[in-house]
Structure formats: structure tokens, C-alpha cells
N, C-alpha and C positions, 0 to 999 in steps of 0.2 A: 807215216814212215818214221822210224826211230833211227837217229844217227848216234853212233857211239864212237867216241874218241877216247883212247886210253893213252896216257903218258906215264911211262915207267922210268924212274930215275932215282937211284939211291933209296929204294924201298918205298917210293911214293907212287900211287896210281891215282889219276884223276879221270873220272868218267863224266862226260858231258852228254846229256841227252837233249841238248839244245832247249832245255826246259820244256820238252814235249809232254803232253798230258798222259802218257802211257803208264798204267799201273798194272801189275806190280813191277817194280824195278828190282832186278836181281843182278848183283855184280860180284865177281870173285874177289876174295880178300886173302892176304898172305899173313898168317900169324906166326911164321917161323922165326922172324927176327924182331927184337925189341925196337920200337920206334917206327915200324912200318905203318904207313898212313894211306887211307883210301878216302878220296873226296868224291862225292856224287852230287850232281846238280839234277834237280827234278822239279816238276810243276804239279801243284795240287789244283785240280779243277772242280773238285767236289768236296765242300766243307764237311768233314766228318772225322771219325777217329781212325788213325793209321797206326799200324804196328811195325816195329823195327825188330828184325830177328836175325840171329846167326843160323845158317842152314848148313848142316853137315851131311853131305851126300855120300852114298856108297853104291857099289856095283849092284846090278840085278842079282839077288840071291841065287837064282838059277844058274848063273854063270860059273860060280866058284864054290858051289855047295854052301853058300852063305858065309864064307870066311871073311870077306870084306865087310859085310854087314855087321858081323860080330866085332871086328876091329873098330868100326865107327860107334857101335853101341858101347864099347868100352870107354871111348872118349866122351860120348854124350851122357853116359851114366844111366842108371835105372830109376833114380828118384826124379820126380817131376816138381818144378817150381814155377811160380808166377810172380813177377815183380810186384812188390807191395808199396813202392815209394820209398824215398830216402834210402835207397840201395838195400832195402829189406826184401827177402824172398819168402813167399808164402808157399809152404809145401802143398803139393797136389797129390791126393790119394795116399795110399799106404806106403810105408818106407820099406825099401829093399834091404836084405842083409847079404853078407858075403856068400853064404851057402846057396841062396837063390841065384845070385849072379854066376856062381861057379858052375851050376848045372847047365847054363847056356853058353858061357864063355870058355869053360874048360881050362886048358893050359895057357890061355891068353892072360890069365890073372893068377895072383897068389893071394895069400891071406892079408896082404897089406892093401888090397884093392878097396877103394872108397866108392860106394854105390852112387855118389854124386858125380862120378866121372872126373874128367879133367877140369880143374878150376881155372878159368881164363879171365883175367881182368881186361876190360875194354874201356878206353876213354872214348866217349861218344858225344858229339856236339852237333846241333842243328841250328842253322841261321836262316832267317827270312831275308830275302833280297828286296830291299826297298828301292825307291826311285834313285837313279844315279848309281846304282850298284852297291849302295851302302848295305852292310851286313848287320842285322839286328839279332842278337842272341836270343834263341828260343829255349834251348836245352843244352846243358853241359853237365856231365856227370861221369864218374868212374863206376862202371858196373862190374861187380864180381860175379861172373856167370858160372853156373854149374847145373848139372842135371839137364833135363830137357822139358819143354812145354808141350810138345806134340810130336807125332811121327807119322810117316806114311810109308809106302812101299820102298822108297829109295832115299829117304831123308829124315833126319831128326832136327827139330827146331829148338832154339833157345830164344825166348822173348827177351829183348833188351828193354823195350819200353813201348807203351801205346798211349797215345794222347790225341786230343782234338786239334786239327789244323784248319786254318782258314784257307780260302783260295789264294794262290800266289806262287812265287818262285822261292825255292829253298836250296840250301846246300847242306848235306850231311857229311860229317867228317868222323871217320872211325880210325883210332890209333891204338895199337897194342903196346902197352908199357913193358911187357915181358915177352921174350921170344920162346917159341915152342918148336925147336928143330924137329921133334918127333912127328910134327904135322906136315913135314915136307911131302909133296905129292898128293896131299888130301884135297878134295874138292870142297872148299868151304866158301860160303857166299854170304853177303849181307842182302837181306830182302826187305823191301819197303812195300807194304801192301795196305789197301784200305780194308776196313772192317765194315760190318753192316750197321754199326752204331754211329749216330750223328752227335 
């Protein structure tokens, strides 16, 4: 059984899963105001590579003739990227151009549209919890996110980072240094999930 406690105050959300071993962990995040912070406690029970992703959800395309999916695709962008370390992004596949995006997005964009989508900086930190509750820094970086890494029927993902974790208790902290009021009402989440790699 997973227990979830959320504390919201002045743009801060803390999610405690009681360090339960359930993966994936998926929690909502608010990117509308600069300085909003989300803290997630989680437990790793299987030493392997885990991925940390932003997930941009949209309505079922059948519900509104795909309009919401197009709005989220505009945010997520057409170009794909994979983090390459030291805050470098490695392009995935071919590059999109405005004409290609315009065929799908229509009047939602104009000639100033960038096929990388909305560029969103994210401060992301992970601590390992040692004996006595001491926090040991595992990861701290500013990620300049753009484009998307993968998509499925109702979500586009942006990979922040993936790395190997040992068994133990951890806390992840996500903070957005820049506010994006245009994302108000959007279902955006942070996902922590294990991969098949050890």
C-alpha cells in the first residue's frame, strides 16, 4: 500500500511515499511560477538504472478531435533529444521544420514557432538518505529541457537524467527557476521509473 502525503504552501509540494518500494513514482508538478519546488521521497529496492522524466499529459484525442493533444505537442515540440551529460542534449532522429509542424498544428503556431517546443529550465537534485537522516548529495544540476524523448497515446516525455542507483532511501527535489503561466491547468508530472539496465 502506498501512502501519499502532499503539503502545499507557497509553491512547495512535498510527496512522501513513506520510502515504500513502489515504482514508478509519478507526481504532479507546477511549472507556472518561478521558484515552485516539488520534493519526493522514494525507496530503491532494485539496484539498477532509473530514469527521471517530465511527463506532459493531454486528453484522449477522441474527446476533442485532438485539439488538446496538439496544444501539448506544441509545448513538447517535434524534435527529440536525449541527455548527453554535462547538460548537453543529443538529437534523436531527423529535425523538424516549421512547415512540417504547421501541417499538424495549424493555427496554433506561426512562423516564429521553434520545433524544439517550450524550453523549460529545471533545477534537479537527488539526495541519498543515510543513517540518522543525513542527506548525501547524489545529483544536482540545471537541466535546460526541450523537445521530447518519447511519446504514447496521451503523454509526451522529456528525459531529465538516467543513472544507476543503489538500494536505499532517496529524496528528489525539482525546482523551476522560471515561471510559465501559460502552463496553468496543464497536467505535468515528474516520473521516476526503473529501466531494464543494471
